C-alpha positions in Angstrom: 13.7 23.4 -26.1 16.6 21.0 -26.5 18.8 23.2 -24.2 16.1 23.1 -21.5 15.9 19.3 -21.8 19.6 18.8 -21.3 19.7 19.4 -17.5 16.6 17.2 -17.1 18.2 14.4 -19.1 21.4 14.7 -17.1 19.4 14.5 -13.8 17.6 11.5 -15.1 20.9 9.7 -15.6 22.6 11.0 -12.4 19.8 10.4 -9.9 19.8 6.6 -9.9 23.6 6.5 -9.9 23.7 8.8 -6.8 21.0 6.8 -5.2 22.8 3.5 -5.8 26.1 5.0 -4.4 24.2 6.1 -1.3 22.7 2.6 -0.8 26.1 0.9 -1.2 27.8 3.4 1.2 25.1 2.8 3.8 25.4 -1.0 3.2 29.2 -0.9 3.7 28.9 1.3 6.8 26.3 -1.0 8.3 28.5 -4.1 7.9 31.7 -2.2 9.1 30.3 -0.4 12.1 27.9 -3.0 13.5 30.1 -6.1 13.0 27.2 -8.1 11.7 28.0 -11.7 10.7 28.9 -12.2 7.0 26.3 -15.0 6.7 23.6 -12.5 7.7 24.7 -9.5 5.7 28.0 -9.7 3.6 29.7 -6.5 2.8 29.5 -5.1 -0.8 33.1 -6.0 -1.6 32.4 -9.7 -0.7 29.4 -9.7 -2.9 31.4 -8.1 -5.8 34.1 -10.7 -5.5 31.5 -13.5 -5.5 29.9 -11.9 -8.5 33.1 -11.8 -10.4 33.7 -15.5 -9.5 30.3 -16.6 -10.6 30.2 -14.6 -13.9 33.6 -16.0 -14.9 31.9 -19.5 -15.1 30.2 -20.5 -18.4 27.7 -22.4 -16.3 26.3 -19.2 -14.8 25.7 -17.7 -18.2 23.8 -20.9 -19.3 21.7 -20.6 -16.2 21.0 -16.9 -17.0 20.0 -18.0 -20.5 17.6 -20.7 -19.1 15.8 -18.4 -16.7 15.7 -15.6 -19.3 14.3 -18.0 -21.9 11.6 -19.2 -19.6 10.6 -15.7 -18.7 10.4 -14.6 -22.4 8.6 -17.8 -23.5 6.1 -17.4 -20.6 5.5 -13.8 -21.4 4.9 -14.6 -25.1 2.5 -17.4 -24.2 0.6 -15.2 -21.8 0.4 -12.4 -24.3 -0.9 -14.6 -27.1 -3.7 -15.8 -24.9 -4.5 -12.5 -23.2 -4.8 -10.3 -26.3 -7.7 -12.2 -28.1 -9.6 -12.6 -24.8 -9.1 -8.9 -24.0 -10.5 -7.9 -27.4 -13.4 -10.3 -26.9 -14.1 -8.7 -23.5 -13.9 -5.2 -25.1 -16.3 -6.2 -27.9 -18.9 -8.3 -25.9 -20.5 -6.7 -22.9 -22.0 -10.0 -21.7 -18.5 -11.6 -21.6 -17.1 -8.6 -19.8 -19.9 -8.8 -17.2 -19.2 -12.5 -16.6 -15.4 -12.3 -16.5 -14.4 -8.9 -15.0 -15.6 -9.6 -11.4 -13.0 -12.4 -11.2 -10.0 -10.6 -12.6 -9.1 -8.9 -9.3 -9.3 -12.2 -7.4 -7.1 -14.0 -9.9 -4.4 -11.3 -9.8 -4.2 -11.7 -6.0 -3.1 -15.4 -6.3 0.6 -15.7 -5.3 2.9 -17.6 -7.6 4.1 -19.8 -4.8 0.5 -21.0 -4.3 0.0 -21.8 -8.0 3.3 -23.7 -8.5 2.4 -26.9 -6.5 -0.8 -27.3 -8.5 1.1 -27.0 -11.8 3.4 -29.7 -10.6 0.4 -32.0 -10.2 -1.0 -31.1 -13.6 2.1 -30.8 -15.8 4.9 -32.3 -13.8 8.4 -31.0 -13.1 10.7 -29.4 -15.6 10.7 -26.3 -17.9 7.1 -26.6 -19.1 5.3 -25.8 -15.8 7.8 -23.0 -15.2 6.8 -21.4 -18.6 3.1 -21.9 -17.8 3.6 -20.2 -14.4 5.3 -17.3 -16.1 2.4 -17.1 -18.6 -0.1 -17.0 -15.8 1.7 -14.2 -14.0 1.8 -12.0 -17.1 -1.6 -13.0 -18.4 -3.8 -10.8 -16.1 -1.7 -7.6 -16.2 -1.7 -7.7 -20.0 -5.4 -8.6 -20.2 -6.4 -5.7 -17.9 -4.2 -3.1 -19.6 -5.4 -4.1 -23.0 -9.0 -3.9 -22.1 -8.5 -0.5 -20.5 -6.5 0.7 -23.5 -9.2 -0.4 -26.0 -11.9 1.3 -23.9 -10.1 4.6 -23.9 -9.7 4.9 -27.6 -11.3 8.1 -28.9 -14.7 7.1 -30.2 -14.6 9.8 -32.9 -11.6 8.1 -34.5 -13.4 4.8 -34.7 -16.6 6.5 -36.1 -14.5 8.1 -38.8 -12.9 4.8 -39.6 -16.3 3.1 -39.8 -17.5 5.8 -42.2 -14.5 4.9 -44.4 -15.7 1.3 -44.5 -13.6 -0.2 -41.7 -15.3 -3.2 -40.1 -14.4 -6.3 -38.2 -10.8 -7.4 -38.6 -9.9 -4.3 -40.5 -11.1 -2.1 -37.7 -9.2 -4.2 -35.1 -6.0 -4.5 -37.0 -5.7 -1.0 -38.4 -7.4 1.1 -35.8 -8.2 -0.4 -32.4 -5.1 -2.4 -31.6 -2.6 0.1 -32.9 -4.3 2.9 -30.9 -4.3 0.7 -27.8 -0.7 -0.3 -28.4 0.8 2.0 -25.7 -1.5 0.5 -23.1 -0.8 -3.1 -24.3 3.0 -2.4 -24.1 2.5 -0.9 -20.7 1.0 -4.2 -19.5 3.8 -6.1 -21.3 6.4 -4.0 -19.6 5.1 -4.9 -16.2 4.5 -8.5 -17.4 8.2 -9.0 -18.3 9.2 -8.1 -14.7 6.6 -10.5 -13.3 7.7 -13.3 -15.7 11.2 -13.2 -14.3 9.8 -13.6 -10.8 7.6 -16.4 -12.1 10.6 -18.2 -13.6 12.6 -18.0 -10.4 9.7 -19.2 -8.2 8.9 -22.0 -10.7 12.5 -23.2 -10.7 12.7 -23.1 -6.9 9.5 -25.2 -6.5 9.3 -27.3 -9.7 13.0 -27.8 -10.5 15.0 -26.7 -13.4 18.5 -25.6 -14.4 18.2 -21.8 -14.1 19.0 -19.2 -11.5 16.1 -20.3 -9.3 17.8 -23.6 -8.8 21.1 -21.9 -8.0 19.4 -19.7 -5.5 17.9 -22.8 -3.7 21.4 -24.4 -3.6 23.0 -21.3 -2.2 20.3 -21.0 0.5 21.0 -24.5 1.6 24.7 -23.7 1.7 24.1 -20.4 3.6 25.9 -18.7 0.8 24.5 -15.2 1.4 26.9 -13.4 -0.8 26.0 -15.7 -3.7 22.3 -15.1 -3.1 22.9 -11.4 -3.3 24.7 -11.9 -6.6 21.9 -14.0 -8.1 19.2 -11.5 -6.9 21.2 -8.7 -8.5 21.4 -10.6 -11.8 17.6 -11.1 -11.7 17.0 -7.4 -11.0 19.3 -6.5 -14.0 17.5 -9.0 -16.3 14.1 -7.6 -15.3 15.3 -4.0 -15.7 16.7 -4.6 -19.2 13.4 -6.2 -20.4 11.5 -3.4 -18.7 13.5 -0.7 -20.4 13.4 -2.3 -23.9 9.6 -2.5 -23.8 9.4 1.0 -22.2 11.3 2.5 -25.1 9.0 0.8 -27.6 6.0 2.0 -25.7 7.3 5.6 -25.8 7.9 5.4 -29.5 4.3 4.2 -30.0 2.9 7.0 -27.9 4.9 9.5 -29.9 3.8 8.0 -33.2 0.1 8.2 -32.1 0.4 11.8 -31.0 1.9 12.7 -34.4 
C-alpha cells in the first residue's frame, strides 16, 4: 500500500511545481516576444529583483506581520461568534427558519461595499479592518458548522444519549468533535478570505500593512512591486490554508478510527 502511494505522493508534489514553471515560462515569453511595456506587465526577473529588494527591508516584514495579525485576529473573532450561533441554529428549528433564508444574501455582499460603512461606524485604523475580516469569515464558518452538525450520524448521538449525555456534555464530547472536520473546512476557507478582507480593509480604511503598500505602489505605477505584494499575500493565504487543512485531515482520520 505504501509503495502504491509513493508515485501518487510524488505526483502531488511535482504537479504544482511543473504548473508554476509553465506559467513563469509563458509569462516570460509574453513579455519578451510582444514587447509589452514594463508598467503594464513586468517580466518575471524584474518582479524577482523587486521582491528581493522589498524582502531585504525590515519594514516589509513588519507590514506582513500587521496584515497577518489582522487576518488571524479577524478569523478568530468571526469563529468565536459563528460557532455558538451555528449550534443554536442546529438546535432550534425556529431560529433556523428565521435566519437561513438570509445567509445566502449576506455572503453575496462584497467586502469593498462593507468597508465604507465600517468606517462610519468604527472609524479608521486596525479595528475596522479586523471587524471586516471577521465578517468575511463569519458566514463560511457558520454555514459549514451547521452542515457538519446536521450530518452527524444520529445513531451515535442516540447511543450517547442512552449513556446519559445531555446538554453541554453532548455538545462538547459528541456533536462538536464529530463536526470538527466540517468546522475546520469552513475555517480553512475563512483564513483565505480573512487575508483578502485585511488587504481590502487597509486599502479603504487605512493601516500600516500590505494593503496600504499596495495602494502606494498603485499610485506610483510600480507594477513589479504590486506583483510582489500580491505574491506575498497568496503565500500567506496558502500557508494558513495548508495548516488548517492538515489539522482537518488529522481530525477526519481520528474520527474514522
